[in-house]
C-alpha positions as CSV (number, residue, x, y, z in Angstrom):
1,V,68.5,-8.4,-31.1
2,K,68.1,-12.2,-32.0
3,A,71.0,-13.9,-32.8
4,V,70.2,-15.3,-36.1
5,G,73.8,-16.7,-36.9
6,P,77.4,-17.0,-35.4
7,L,78.1,-14.3,-32.9
8,R,80.6,-12.2,-34.7
9,E,78.0,-12.0,-38.0
10,T,75.4,-11.0,-35.0
11,L,77.7,-8.4,-33.7
12,R,78.6,-7.3,-37.3
13,G,75.1,-6.5,-38.2
14,I,74.5,-4.8,-34.9
15,V,77.6,-2.4,-35.5
16,E,76.6,-1.8,-39.1
17,Y,73.1,-0.7,-37.9
18,T,74.6,1.2,-35.1
19,T,77.2,3.4,-37.2
20,E,74.0,3.9,-39.7
21,M,71.8,5.1,-37.5
22,M,73.6,7.0,-34.6
23,G,74.5,10.4,-35.6
24,E,73.4,13.9,-35.3
25,F,69.5,12.6,-35.1
26,S,70.3,10.5,-32.5
27,T,72.1,13.0,-30.4
28,R,70.0,15.5,-30.8
29,L,66.9,12.7,-29.7
30,M,68.7,12.3,-26.4
31,E,69.9,15.6,-25.8
32,D,66.0,17.3,-26.4
33,A,64.6,14.1,-24.2
34,R,67.0,15.3,-21.3
35,H,66.7,18.8,-21.8
36,H,62.8,18.8,-21.6
37,L,62.1,15.7,-19.3
38,T,62.8,15.4,-15.7
39,P,65.4,12.8,-15.1
40,E,62.7,10.7,-13.3
41,A,60.4,10.3,-17.0
42,L,63.9,10.4,-18.6
43,W,64.6,7.0,-16.2
44,R,61.1,5.6,-16.2
45,I,61.1,5.3,-20.1
46,L,64.7,4.0,-20.7
47,S,63.7,1.3,-17.6
48,E,60.5,0.3,-18.7
49,H,61.0,0.1,-22.5
50,P,63.7,-2.6,-24.1
51,T,66.7,-0.5,-24.3
52,P,69.9,-1.9,-27.0
53,E,72.0,-2.6,-23.7
54,R,69.3,-5.1,-22.3
55,E,68.9,-6.6,-25.9
56,L,73.0,-7.2,-26.1
57,Q,73.2,-8.5,-22.4
58,D,70.2,-11.2,-23.2
59,L,72.2,-11.5,-26.4
60,F,75.8,-12.4,-24.4
61,R,73.7,-14.7,-22.1
62,R,73.0,-16.6,-25.2
63,A,76.2,-16.7,-26.5
64,I,77.7,-17.5,-23.3
65,A,74.9,-20.3,-22.7
66,A,76.2,-21.8,-26.6
67,G,80.0,-21.5,-25.4
68,E,80.6,-18.6,-27.8
69,M,82.1,-16.6,-25.3
70,R,83.8,-17.4,-21.9
71,P,81.4,-16.1,-19.1
72,V,82.0,-12.4,-18.4
73,N,80.1,-9.6,-16.7
74,V,77.2,-8.9,-19.2
75,E,76.1,-5.5,-18.6
76,V,79.8,-4.2,-18.5
77,V,80.4,-6.1,-21.6
78,A,77.1,-4.8,-23.9
79,E,78.0,-1.3,-22.6
80,M,81.6,-1.9,-23.7
81,F,80.1,-3.3,-27.2
82,L,78.4,-0.2,-27.8
83,A,80.7,2.6,-27.2
84,M,83.4,1.0,-29.5
85,A,80.4,0.5,-32.3
86,M,79.7,4.6,-31.4
87,S,82.5,5.6,-31.8
88,L,83.8,4.3,-34.8
89,G,83.4,6.9,-38.0
90,E,82.0,10.2,-38.0
91,Q,80.8,9.8,-34.2
92,G,84.4,9.4,-32.8
93,H,86.8,12.2,-31.5
94,T,88.6,12.2,-34.4
95,P,86.1,12.5,-36.9
96,R,86.5,10.1,-40.6
97,K,84.8,7.8,-42.9
98,I,84.5,4.2,-41.6
99,Q,87.5,2.3,-43.7
100,P,86.8,-1.0,-44.9
101,G,87.9,-3.7,-42.0
102,D,87.2,-1.1,-39.3
103,I,84.0,-3.0,-38.4
104,D,85.6,-6.7,-38.5
105,L,88.5,-5.2,-36.0
106,L,86.2,-4.3,-33.5
107,I,84.4,-7.0,-33.6
108,D,88.0,-9.0,-33.3
109,I,89.4,-6.7,-30.5
110,L,86.0,-7.3,-28.6
111,L,86.2,-11.2,-29.2
112,H,90.1,-11.7,-29.0
113,G,91.3,-8.8,-27.2
114,I,94.8,-6.9,-28.4
115,A,97.3,-8.5,-27.3
116,A,99.7,-10.3,-29.3
117,T,99.7,-13.5,-27.1
118,R,97.6,-15.0,-25.0
119,N,99.2,-16.4,-21.2
120,E,96.7,-18.4,-19.7
């Protein structure tokens, strides 16, 4: 994942891609891998190859260095962001179509939280 524009636009592209790609195929692929591979083999595959989490961690590190994000634990933020993106629409617990504004809301919540005011 390369930051080709402002952080918000890069995150938007990631969410759009994730919601398009996440579905029955991706879920079945991981289920099959867990069923047919030993835990050690699966760990080796995931640890030796770039993962979305590691790519996002790098993106967030660059955003912190550029002053677009405050210093945070990028490992946790990457996991949270992917979980949020994968839960949109039909992949969530309550299946529904992604509505206009859903992706922008997700990114806004990631970048600004949900508090009405911030007391810092």
